[in-house]
C-alpha positions as CSV (number, residue, x, y, z in Angstrom):
1,M,20.2,-16.5,12.4
2,S,18.0,-19.4,11.3
3,Y,14.8,-20.7,12.8
4,T,13.4,-24.0,11.7
5,T,11.0,-25.0,14.5
6,G,7.8,-23.6,12.9
7,P,6.0,-24.5,9.7
8,K,7.6,-24.3,6.3
9,V,5.9,-21.5,4.4
10,V,6.3,-20.2,0.8
11,I,5.3,-16.7,0.1
12,V,4.7,-15.9,-3.5
13,G,5.4,-12.2,-4.0
14,A,8.0,-10.0,-2.3
15,G,6.1,-6.7,-2.2
16,V,5.2,-5.0,1.0
17,V,2.4,-7.5,1.9
18,G,4.7,-10.5,1.2
19,G,7.6,-8.8,3.0
20,A,5.5,-8.1,6.1
21,A,4.2,-11.6,6.2
22,A,7.8,-12.9,5.9
23,H,8.9,-10.6,8.7
24,Y,6.2,-11.7,11.2
25,L,6.4,-15.4,10.3
26,T,10.2,-15.5,10.9
27,L,9.8,-13.7,14.2
28,A,7.5,-16.6,15.2
29,G,9.9,-19.2,14.1
30,A,8.6,-20.3,10.8
31,K,10.9,-21.4,8.0
32,V,10.1,-19.0,5.2
33,T,10.9,-18.9,1.5
34,V,9.9,-15.8,-0.5
35,V,9.6,-16.2,-4.3
36,D,9.5,-13.3,-6.7
37,K,10.3,-13.1,-10.4
38,D,11.7,-9.5,-10.1
39,P,14.1,-7.5,-7.9
40,I,12.6,-6.1,-4.7
41,G,10.7,-2.8,-4.9
42,I,10.6,-2.3,-8.7
43,H,6.8,-2.4,-8.8
44,A,4.1,-0.6,-6.8
45,S,5.6,-1.5,-3.4
46,G,8.7,0.4,-4.3
47,L,7.4,3.2,-6.5
48,A,4.3,4.4,-4.5
49,L,4.2,7.7,-2.7
50,G,4.4,6.1,0.7
51,G,1.8,8.4,2.3
52,L,0.3,6.8,5.5
53,G,-3.1,8.2,6.1
54,P,-5.1,5.7,8.2
55,L,-8.2,7.9,8.6
56,S,-9.4,8.1,4.9
57,G,-9.6,6.0,1.8
58,A,-11.5,3.1,0.3
59,G,-13.5,1.2,3.0
60,I,-12.8,3.7,5.7
61,P,-14.4,4.0,8.2
62,N,-16.5,0.9,7.2
63,P,-15.6,-1.9,7.0
64,I,-11.9,-1.5,7.5
65,G,-11.4,1.7,9.6
66,T,-10.3,-0.4,12.6
67,L,-7.9,-2.5,10.5
68,S,-6.4,0.7,9.0
69,I,-5.6,2.1,12.4
70,E,-4.2,-1.2,13.5
71,S,-1.9,-1.1,10.5
72,W,-0.9,2.4,11.4
73,Q,0.2,1.2,14.8
74,L,2.2,-1.6,13.2
75,H,3.9,1.0,11.0
76,L,4.8,3.0,14.2
77,D,6.2,-0.2,15.7
78,L,8.1,-1.2,12.6
79,S,9.7,2.3,12.4
80,K,11.4,1.5,15.7
81,S,12.1,-2.2,15.3
82,L,13.4,-2.7,11.7
83,T,17.1,-2.6,11.3
84,D,17.3,-0.7,8.1
85,E,16.2,3.0,7.9
86,Y,13.5,4.0,5.3
87,D,12.9,7.7,6.0
88,F,9.8,7.3,8.2
89,K,8.5,10.7,9.1
90,L,5.4,11.9,10.9
91,E,3.7,14.9,9.4
92,K,0.6,17.0,9.1
93,S,-1.6,16.6,6.1
94,L,-4.1,18.9,4.5
95,N,-7.1,17.8,2.5
96,I,-8.3,20.8,0.5
97,I,-12.1,21.2,0.2
98,F,-13.4,23.4,-2.7
99,D,-17.1,23.7,-2.2
100,N,-20.1,22.8,0.0
101,Q,-20.8,19.7,-2.0
102,Q,-17.4,18.3,-1.1
103,L,-17.8,19.4,2.5
104,E,-21.1,17.6,2.8
105,T,-19.5,14.5,1.3
106,I,-16.8,14.4,4.0
107,R,-18.9,15.5,7.0
108,S,-19.8,12.1,8.3
109,L,-16.2,10.9,7.8
110,L,-15.0,13.9,9.6
111,D,-17.0,13.1,12.7
112,W,-15.5,9.6,12.8
113,Q,-12.0,10.9,12.2
114,K,-12.3,13.3,15.2
115,S,-13.4,10.5,17.4
116,Q,-10.2,8.4,16.9
117,D,-7.7,8.4,19.7
118,G,-4.2,9.5,19.0
119,F,-5.1,11.9,16.1
120,K,-5.9,15.6,15.9
121,V,-8.3,16.3,13.1
122,E,-9.8,19.8,12.6
123,W,-11.4,21.9,10.0
124,L,-9.5,25.1,9.1
125,D,-11.0,27.9,7.2
126,K,-9.2,29.3,4.1
127,S,-7.3,32.0,6.0
128,D,-5.9,29.5,8.5
129,V,-4.9,27.1,5.7
130,L,-3.0,29.9,3.9
131,D,-1.1,30.5,7.1
132,I,0.2,27.0,6.9
133,E,0.8,27.0,3.1
134,P,0.3,30.4,1.5
135,R,1.2,29.1,-2.0
136,I,-2.2,27.3,-2.4
137,V,-4.6,29.1,-4.7
138,S,-7.4,30.9,-2.8
139,A,-10.4,29.4,-4.6
140,F,-11.3,26.9,-1.8
141,L,-13.4,26.8,1.4
142,G,-10.8,25.3,3.8
143,A,-9.2,22.0,4.6
144,V,-9.3,19.1,6.9
145,V,-6.0,19.0,8.7
146,T,-4.9,15.7,10.2
147,E,-1.9,14.9,12.4
148,P,-0.1,12.8,12.7
149,T,0.0,11.1,9.3
150,G,3.2,9.6,8.0
151,I,5.3,9.2,4.9
152,I,8.0,6.7,4.0
153,D,10.4,5.8,1.3
154,T,8.5,2.7,0.0
155,Y,11.5,1.2,-1.9
156,K,13.6,1.3,1.3
157,F,10.6,0.0,3.3
158,N,10.0,-3.0,1.0
159,N,13.7,-3.9,1.1
160,A,13.9,-3.4,4.9
161,L,11.1,-5.9,5.5
162,I,12.7,-8.5,3.2
163,S,16.2,-7.9,4.7
164,E,14.8,-8.3,8.2
165,A,13.1,-11.5,7.3
166,Q,16.4,-12.8,5.8
167,R,18.3,-11.9,9.0
168,N,15.8,-14.1,10.8
169,G,16.3,-17.0,8.4
170,A,14.1,-16.4,5.4
171,D,15.3,-17.4,2.0
172,L,14.7,-15.3,-1.1
173,V,14.3,-17.2,-4.4
174,V,14.3,-15.2,-7.7
175,G,12.1,-17.1,-10.1
176,E,8.6,-17.1,-11.7
177,V,6.0,-19.4,-10.1
178,S,4.2,-21.5,-12.6
179,N,1.9,-23.6,-10.4
180,I,0.8,-24.1,-6.8
181,Q,-0.6,-27.5,-5.8
182,S,-2.1,-28.6,-2.6
183,T,-1.8,-32.3,-2.1
184,G,-2.6,-34.1,1.2
185,S,-0.7,-32.4,4.0
186,A,1.7,-30.5,1.8
187,C,1.9,-27.8,-0.9
188,N,4.1,-27.8,-4.0
189,V,5.2,-24.5,-5.5
190,S,6.6,-25.0,-9.0
191,I,9.1,-22.4,-10.4
192,D,10.0,-22.0,-14.0
193,G,13.2,-24.0,-14.7
194,G,12.1,-27.1,-13.0
195,K,12.5,-26.3,-9.3
196,T,9.7,-27.3,-6.8
197,L,9.4,-26.0,-3.3
198,I,7.6,-28.3,-0.9
199,C,6.1,-26.6,2.1
200,D,3.3,-26.8,4.7
201,K,1.5,-23.5,3.8
202,V,1.5,-20.9,1.0
203,I,0.7,-17.2,1.0
204,V,-0.3,-15.8,-2.4
205,A,0.7,-12.1,-2.3
206,M,1.3,-11.5,-6.0
207,G,-0.2,-8.0,-6.1
208,P,-1.8,-7.1,-9.5
209,W,-0.6,-10.5,-10.8
210,S,-2.6,-12.5,-8.2
211,H,-5.2,-13.4,-10.7
212,Q,-2.6,-15.7,-12.3
213,A,-3.0,-18.0,-9.4
214,S,-6.7,-18.6,-10.2
215,E,-6.0,-21.4,-12.6
216,W,-3.6,-23.1,-10.3
217,L,-5.9,-23.0,-7.3
218,G,-9.2,-23.6,-9.1
219,F,-10.6,-20.5,-7.6
220,N,-11.2,-17.0,-9.1
221,I,-9.0,-14.3,-7.5
222,P,-10.6,-11.2,-9.2
223,I,-7.6,-8.8,-8.9
224,T,-6.9,-6.4,-11.8
225,P,-4.2,-3.8,-12.2
226,L,-4.9,-0.1,-11.5
227,K,-2.2,2.0,-13.0
228,G,-0.9,5.1,-11.2
229,Q,1.6,7.7,-12.3
230,I,3.8,10.0,-10.2
231,L,6.0,13.0,-11.1
232,R,9.0,14.0,-9.0
233,L,9.7,17.7,-9.4
234,K,12.6,20.0,-8.5
235,A,11.0,23.2,-7.4
236,E,12.1,26.4,-5.8
237,G,10.9,27.5,-2.4
238,P,10.4,25.9,1.0
239,P,9.2,22.3,1.3
240,I,5.5,21.7,0.5
241,P,3.5,20.0,3.3
242,H,1.4,16.9,2.4
243,I,-1.6,18.4,0.5
244,S,-4.3,16.3,-1.1
245,W,-7.4,17.3,-3.1
246,S,-10.0,15.9,-5.6
247,G,-11.3,17.6,-8.7
248,A,-13.7,17.1,-11.5
249,D,-11.4,14.9,-13.6
250,I,-9.0,13.4,-11.1
251,Y,-9.5,11.9,-7.7
252,G,-7.1,11.8,-4.8
253,S,-4.4,14.1,-6.1
254,Y,-1.5,15.1,-3.9
255,A,1.7,17.1,-3.6
256,V,4.4,16.8,-0.9
257,T,8.1,17.4,-0.6
258,K,9.8,14.1,0.4
259,S,13.1,13.3,2.0
260,D,14.9,13.3,-1.4
261,G,14.1,17.1,-1.6
262,L,11.8,16.6,-4.6
263,V,8.1,17.4,-4.7
264,W,6.2,14.3,-5.5
265,V,2.9,15.0,-7.3
266,G,0.3,12.5,-8.5
267,T,-1.6,10.5,-9.3
268,T,-3.8,8.7,-11.9
269,E,-6.2,5.8,-11.7
270,E,-6.1,4.0,-15.0
271,H,-7.7,0.7,-16.0
272,G,-5.6,-0.3,-18.9
273,G,-4.2,-3.8,-18.3
274,F,-0.6,-4.5,-17.5
275,D,0.9,-1.5,-19.3
276,D,3.1,0.1,-16.6
277,R,4.8,2.6,-18.9
278,P,4.6,6.4,-18.0
279,S,2.7,8.3,-20.5
280,S,2.5,11.9,-21.8
281,I,-1.3,11.9,-21.0
282,G,-0.5,10.9,-17.5
283,R,2.1,13.7,-17.1
284,Q,-0.3,16.3,-18.5
285,T,-3.2,15.2,-16.3
286,I,-1.1,15.3,-13.2
287,M,0.5,18.7,-14.0
288,R,-2.9,20.3,-14.9
289,S,-4.3,19.2,-11.5
290,V,-1.3,20.2,-9.4
291,V,-0.9,23.6,-11.1
292,S,-4.5,24.4,-10.4
293,I,-3.7,24.2,-6.7
294,L,0.0,25.2,-6.6
295,P,0.6,27.4,-9.6
296,Q,4.3,27.9,-8.9
297,L,4.9,24.2,-9.7
298,A,4.4,24.9,-13.3
299,Q,8.0,26.1,-13.3
300,G,9.2,22.8,-11.6
301,E,11.6,20.6,-13.5
302,I,10.4,17.0,-13.9
303,I,13.3,14.9,-12.6
304,K,11.5,11.5,-12.7
305,H,8.3,10.2,-14.1
306,T,7.2,6.7,-12.8
307,A,4.2,4.4,-13.2
308,C,3.2,1.3,-11.4
309,L,0.3,-1.2,-11.1
310,R,-1.7,-1.4,-7.9
311,P,-3.8,-4.5,-7.2
312,L,-7.5,-3.8,-7.2
313,S,-10.4,-5.9,-6.3
314,P,-14.0,-5.4,-7.6
315,D,-15.1,-3.6,-4.4
316,G,-11.9,-1.8,-3.8
317,L,-11.1,-3.7,-0.6
318,P,-8.3,-6.1,0.1
319,V,-8.7,-9.9,-0.5
320,L,-7.4,-11.5,2.6
321,G,-8.1,-15.0,4.0
322,F,-7.9,-18.7,3.4
323,L,-8.5,-20.1,0.0
324,P,-12.1,-21.4,0.5
325,G,-12.0,-25.0,1.6
326,N,-8.2,-25.1,1.9
327,P,-6.5,-23.9,5.2
328,K,-3.1,-24.5,3.7
329,I,-3.3,-21.5,1.3
330,V,-3.8,-17.8,2.2
331,I,-4.6,-15.1,-0.3
332,A,-3.4,-11.6,0.5
333,S,-3.8,-8.9,-2.2
334,G,-6.0,-6.2,-3.6
335,A,-5.4,-3.2,-1.3
336,G,-5.4,-0.7,-4.2
337,R,-4.1,2.7,-3.3
338,K,-3.9,1.7,0.4
339,G,-1.4,-1.1,-0.1
340,I,1.5,0.6,1.6
341,L,-0.6,1.6,4.6
342,L,-2.4,-1.8,4.9
343,G,0.7,-3.9,4.1
344,P,1.8,-4.6,7.7
345,V,-1.7,-5.6,9.0
346,M,-2.3,-7.7,5.9
347,G,1.0,-9.4,6.2
348,K,0.6,-10.0,9.9
349,S,-2.9,-11.3,9.5
350,A,-1.7,-13.7,6.8
351,A,1.0,-14.9,9.1
352,D,-1.5,-15.4,12.0
353,L,-3.7,-17.5,9.7
354,V,-0.8,-19.6,8.7
355,L,0.5,-20.1,12.3
356,N,-2.8,-20.3,14.2
357,G,-5.6,-20.8,11.8
358,Y,-7.1,-17.5,12.8
359,T,-6.3,-13.8,13.4
360,S,-7.4,-11.4,16.0
361,S,-7.7,-8.7,13.3
362,N,-11.1,-8.1,11.9
363,I,-10.8,-9.3,8.3
364,S,-14.3,-10.8,8.0
365,A,-15.3,-8.3,5.3
366,L,-12.2,-9.2,3.2
367,S,-12.9,-13.0,2.7
368,P,-11.9,-14.2,-0.8
369,D,-15.3,-15.9,-1.2
370,R,-17.3,-12.7,-1.0
371,F,-17.4,-12.2,-4.7
């Protein structure tokens, strides 16, 4: 089915943000072309864990707590409306707390989490946590238990968004963008090889490569890559619920059995440029952390070791809004480790800006000109 009544929009980047934007734009009747140099889902949008925890993370609760919950609701809606399955699952998550210092750090966040409708958030002492998962080592105080949270297959999700947009008339062009020009009432998107796409609006959703557009647009987009590594283990025993923790040398670690039957454990936060190769140091760091919590995983067989680059802004928050002084170009990137969760609301907000010139979502703290 093809719709051509709305504006012509080129989306540069076919990750989850670009895919979500394409989905919502085609639903509204826009003529959309998505351009990416690589196959769908081979970078962070397809290699990430896929944990959906809207009540914690960078910028939560302020300034993006409301936006995070809005994106959670969009995830719930998409799980019912997208044609292709992507292993969406509601679950209970446990955030392990080791000492009073960590407990004090999360206390104010915990009050906000408990006040959110639609979620059950509670503190459980160690004995109650061990009733849920007795394999956790006992040197901890307790855990914050949240339900529901979610988990998805991000590769399937990324492809489901693009496929749905294509069903509604979007075109997918494989090629590397070399320039974006805004002239008069139109925009020109140049692709290596000599092809030029002429359109009304452009969405720049290039993930960690978004900074490349700075030269084309004459405006600094300060996005840098944040490398993260994940191990997928084959391990004996029952499935492991979604467990997260932080330690002295690694922040935001996790272990969870996913729909593929493997235990996914991670992750790292590495500022090392565009090197997206898995490393032995990354593997050792992850295993040291996870074995300190779940010692039996020391016997797990590493089936797959992946690494990807997340887009990170200087303040850790997404960059989302019009290119300053140019309402024909929208920038949507920089969600860091919350990119899968925030992808739907970022894509929908970008689509709103293109279609209406505004969005009802509160993105005021995310303006590209804040740096």
